[in-house]
PADREN-442288 format. One record per residue: x, y, z of N, C-alpha, C in turn; chain; residue number from 0; residue in one letter. Coordinates in pm, whole numbers. Each point is the difference from the previous one (the first is absolute). Layout:
% residues N
SITE      nX      nY      nZ     caX     caY     caZ      cX      cY      cZ  cadena  num  residuo
SITE       X       Y       Z       X       Y       Z       X       Y       Z       A  NUM        a
...
//
This chain:
% residues 54
SITE      nX      nY      nZ     caX     caY     caZ      cX      cY      cZ  cadena  num  residuo
SITE    9896   10909    9343    -155     -60       8      24    -175      -1       A    0        m
SITE     -44     -68      89      23    -141     -25    -155     -65      35       A    1        a
SITE       7    -152     -57    -126     -51      25      25     -93     105       A    2        k
SITE     -78     -25     145       2    -100      79     -38    -151     -63       A    3        c
SITE     113     -77      23     -14    -122     -31    -113     -61      21       A    4        p
SITE     -39      11     107     -98     -88      89    -135      75     -30       A    5        k
SITE     -43     123       5    -141      73     -17      -8      57    -138       A    6        c
SITE     137      31     -47     -10      48    -129     -38     167      16       A    7        k
SITE       8      62      99     -25     130      24     141      89     -16       A    8        k
SITE     -41     124     -51     129      92     -46      29      50     161       A    9        e
SITE     167     -12     -16      76      52     104      75     118     -31       A   10        v
SITE     -27     110      36      81     126     -51     124      22      81       A   11        s
SITE      23     -24     101      77      93     102     119    -118      44       A   12        k
SITE     108     -33     -50     106     -73      41      62       9     133       A   13        p
SITE      32     -85      57      65      14     184     137      52     -47       A   14        k
SITE      75     -70    -118     154       7     -16      15     -35    -175       A   15        k
SITE     111      80     -12      45       0    -146     106       6       1       A   16        t
SITE      89    -103     -99     127     -15     -48      60     -24    -154       A   17        w
SITE     103      26     -29      24     -13    -146      96     -94      -5       A   18        k
SITE      10     -84     -79      87    -124     -45      30     -15    -143       A   19        m
SITE      93     -80     -11      57      -6    -167     -47    -157     -31       A   20        a
SITE     -99     -19    -104     -64    -126     -27     112     -50    -103       A   21        g
SITE     -41    -112     -59      22     -90    -105      57      67    -105       A   22        r
SITE     123     -41     -95      28      55    -102    -118     -53    -106       A   23        k
SITE     -28      93    -133     -78     -18     -92     101     -79    -134       A   24        d
SITE     -83     -42     -73      63     -86    -113     122      86     -86       A   25        k
SITE     -29     131       6     144      97     -21     108      56      77       A   26        s
SITE     -24     -67     135     101      26      94     -22     116      96       A   27        g
SITE    -135      70     -18     -10     130      84     -72     -48     115       A   28        k
SITE      25      79     118     -57     -82     133    -123      96      16       A   29        r
SITE    -134      -9      60     -97      57      40      18      41     160       A   30        m
SITE     -28     118      38     -10      58     127    -137     -10      27       A   31        e
SITE     -14     -92     123    -157     -18      36     -19      86     164       A   32        l
SITE    -103      55     -37     -61      82     156     -92     -90      49       A   33        t
SITE      28     -55     115    -112    -103      49     -51      70     150       A   34        i
SITE    -146     -21       0     -59      42     109     -54     -94     115       A   35        g
SITE     -11      23     113     -54    -108      88    -129      69      50       A   36        l
SITE     -98     -84      -8    -152      36      36     -52     -81      81       A   37        f
SITE    -109      27      70     -54     -80     110    -157       5     -14       A   38        e
SITE     -78    -106     -11    -158       1      -5     -25    -149      43       A   39        c
SITE    -113       5      49     -60    -139      81      88     -63      95       A   40        c
SITE      84      99      66      78     -69     101     132     -59     -42       A   41        g
SITE      35      -7    -143     111     -55     -71      78     120     -76       A   42        k
SITE     139     -49      12      82      90     -78      31     -61    -177       A   43        s
SITE       8     108     -75      20     -66    -116      92     129     -79       A   44        f
SITE      95     -57    -112      98      72     -50    -105      46    -144       A   45        r
SITE      68      71     -68     -39      55    -138      67      89     -57       A   46        s
SITE      46     -53    -157      87     127     -63     -43     107     -37       A   47        v
SITE       9     119      41     -73     126     -26      68      41    -156       A   48        l
SITE     103       0     -31      89      84    -101     114    -104     -58       A   49        n
SITE       0      -8    -111     104     -51     -83      84     115    -100       A   50        k
SITE     141     -37       4      94      72    -126     117     -17     -16       A   51        r
SITE      24      -3     -75     131     -40     -89     143      62      37       A   52        k
SITE     103     -75      68     117      98      47     103     -31     -96       A   53        i
//
């Protein structure tokens, strides 16, 4: 679930999802991010759905 930045409405179903490696934290561990592409109000926006250390 993500909030539309324009109208603040909850959008539940992403059009597309993908995983990517994020930046390292202070201890040197990387984060794996799951990002979703949502559409609302005629515009598309991204939101982080899940974070986990790898």
